[in-house]
C-alpha positions as CSV (number, residue, x, y, z in Angstrom):
1,M,18.1,-3.0,-7.6
2,T,14.7,-1.5,-7.6
3,M,13.9,-3.4,-10.5
4,E,15.3,-6.6,-8.6
5,R,13.9,-5.8,-5.6
6,N,9.9,-5.4,-7.8
7,I,10.6,-8.6,-9.6
8,H,11.2,-10.3,-6.2
9,D,8.1,-9.0,-4.6
10,K,5.9,-10.0,-7.3
11,Q,7.6,-13.5,-7.4
12,A,7.0,-13.8,-3.6
13,S,3.1,-12.2,-4.4
14,W,2.7,-14.9,-7.0
15,T,4.0,-17.8,-4.9
16,L,1.5,-16.5,-1.8
17,I,-1.5,-15.9,-3.9
18,F,-0.7,-19.6,-5.7
19,V,-0.3,-21.8,-2.1
20,A,-3.4,-19.8,-1.8
21,W,-4.7,-21.2,-4.4
22,L,-3.9,-24.6,-4.3
23,L,-5.2,-24.8,-0.1
24,A,-8.8,-23.5,-1.1
25,T,-8.8,-26.2,-4.2
26,L,-8.0,-29.0,-2.3
27,S,-10.5,-27.7,0.7
28,T,-13.0,-27.6,-2.1
29,L,-11.9,-31.0,-3.5
30,S,-12.0,-32.1,0.0
31,S,-15.5,-31.4,0.6
32,L,-16.6,-32.7,-2.5
33,F,-15.0,-36.3,-1.5
34,F,-16.3,-35.5,1.7
35,S,-20.1,-35.8,0.7
36,E,-19.7,-37.4,-2.6
37,V,-17.2,-40.3,-2.3
38,M,-17.8,-41.2,1.8
39,D,-21.5,-40.1,1.6
40,L,-21.4,-37.4,4.5
41,V,-24.1,-35.2,4.3
42,P,-23.4,-31.4,4.8
43,C,-25.0,-29.8,7.6
44,I,-26.4,-25.8,6.9
45,L,-23.1,-24.3,8.5
46,C,-21.1,-26.5,5.8
47,W,-23.0,-25.5,3.3
48,Y,-22.4,-21.6,4.1
49,Q,-18.6,-22.3,4.3
50,R,-18.9,-24.1,0.7
51,I,-20.5,-21.1,-0.6
52,F,-17.5,-19.1,0.5
53,M,-14.7,-21.4,-0.4
54,F,-15.6,-23.0,-3.9
55,P,-15.4,-19.5,-5.6
56,L,-12.1,-18.9,-4.0
57,A,-10.4,-22.2,-6.0
58,I,-11.9,-20.0,-8.9
59,I,-10.9,-16.2,-8.1
60,L,-7.7,-17.1,-7.2
61,L,-6.7,-18.9,-10.0
62,V,-7.8,-16.2,-11.9
63,G,-5.7,-13.6,-10.1
64,L,-2.5,-16.0,-10.9
65,F,-2.5,-15.9,-14.9
66,P,-1.5,-12.7,-15.4
67,L,-0.3,-11.9,-11.7
68,D,-3.3,-9.3,-10.8
69,K,-2.6,-8.3,-7.1
70,R,-6.3,-6.9,-6.9
71,V,-7.4,-10.4,-6.7
72,V,-6.6,-10.3,-3.1
73,N,-9.3,-7.7,-2.5
74,Y,-11.8,-10.1,-4.4
75,A,-11.1,-12.8,-2.4
76,L,-10.8,-11.2,1.2
77,P,-14.4,-11.0,1.8
78,L,-15.1,-14.5,1.0
79,V,-12.3,-15.6,3.2
80,L,-13.5,-13.3,6.0
81,I,-17.4,-14.3,5.9
82,G,-16.4,-18.0,5.5
83,L,-14.0,-17.8,8.5
84,M,-17.0,-16.1,10.5
85,F,-18.9,-19.6,9.5
86,A,-16.4,-21.8,10.3
87,A,-15.5,-20.2,13.6
88,Y,-19.3,-20.2,14.5
89,H,-19.4,-23.9,13.4
90,C,-16.7,-25.1,15.4
91,F,-17.9,-23.2,18.7
92,L,-21.0,-25.3,17.9
93,F,-19.3,-28.5,17.2
94,F,-17.3,-28.2,20.6
95,G,-20.4,-27.0,22.8
96,F,-19.5,-23.4,23.7
97,I,-22.7,-22.2,21.8
98,P,-25.9,-23.9,23.0
99,E,-27.9,-26.2,20.9
100,A,-31.3,-24.0,20.9
101,L,-29.1,-21.5,18.7
102,Q,-28.2,-24.2,15.6
103,P,-29.0,-23.3,12.4
104,C,-29.4,-27.0,11.5
105,S,-33.0,-27.7,13.0
106,R,-33.9,-30.3,10.2
107,G,-31.3,-33.0,9.0
108,I,-28.2,-33.7,10.1
109,S,-27.0,-31.5,13.4
110,C,-24.1,-29.2,13.2
111,A,-22.4,-30.7,15.9
112,D,-22.9,-34.0,15.2
113,D,-20.6,-37.0,15.5
114,S,-20.5,-37.4,11.7
115,M,-18.8,-34.2,11.7
116,E,-15.5,-35.8,12.5
117,L,-12.6,-37.7,10.3
118,F,-11.0,-40.5,11.6
119,G,-13.3,-40.4,14.2
120,F,-11.4,-37.5,16.1
121,L,-10.6,-34.6,13.2
122,P,-13.7,-32.3,13.5
123,I,-14.3,-31.3,9.7
124,P,-15.1,-27.7,11.2
125,L,-11.9,-27.3,12.5
126,L,-10.4,-28.0,8.9
127,S,-12.7,-25.9,7.6
128,L,-11.4,-22.6,9.8
129,V,-8.1,-23.9,9.6
130,S,-8.1,-23.6,6.0
131,F,-9.6,-20.3,5.9
132,L,-7.6,-19.0,8.5
133,F,-4.2,-20.4,6.3
134,I,-5.6,-18.4,3.4
135,L,-6.5,-15.6,5.3
136,I,-2.8,-14.8,6.2
137,L,-1.2,-16.1,3.1
138,L,-3.3,-12.9,1.2
139,L,-2.6,-10.4,4.1
140,K,1.0,-11.4,3.6
141,A,0.6,-11.3,-0.2
142,R,-1.3,-7.9,0.0
143,T,1.8,-6.4,1.6
144,Q,4.1,-7.3,-0.7
145,A,5.2,-3.9,-2.8
């Protein structure tokens, strides 16, 4: 029974890390699509979030083949820092933080209307949700025996 449980836990961990990789890859490709195809210029905070999202697509993939659960330990700092930048960006976008504290003094504003997809879906919120789901998936994978 123990060996069977171990195999099940390994499969569950692999699946959780795979879904986290899928989400990181989708977020990376979406970000590139927004800037390169839709010509949405990323603000400073968007660049910082990219810095922490893009490597996740590579790190998590490397940890899948063969499965190395230590990849969670390497990915978590990137996810947590990216999540903080995304949360700060959302607070700025929704007006909870004054514009005087915006790091985007030149170029596109961090709270600009162009930061909305389809006119109603804030891109900073998409980033926040993505980092949050990746965090949840990795923490769940970490708790698998």
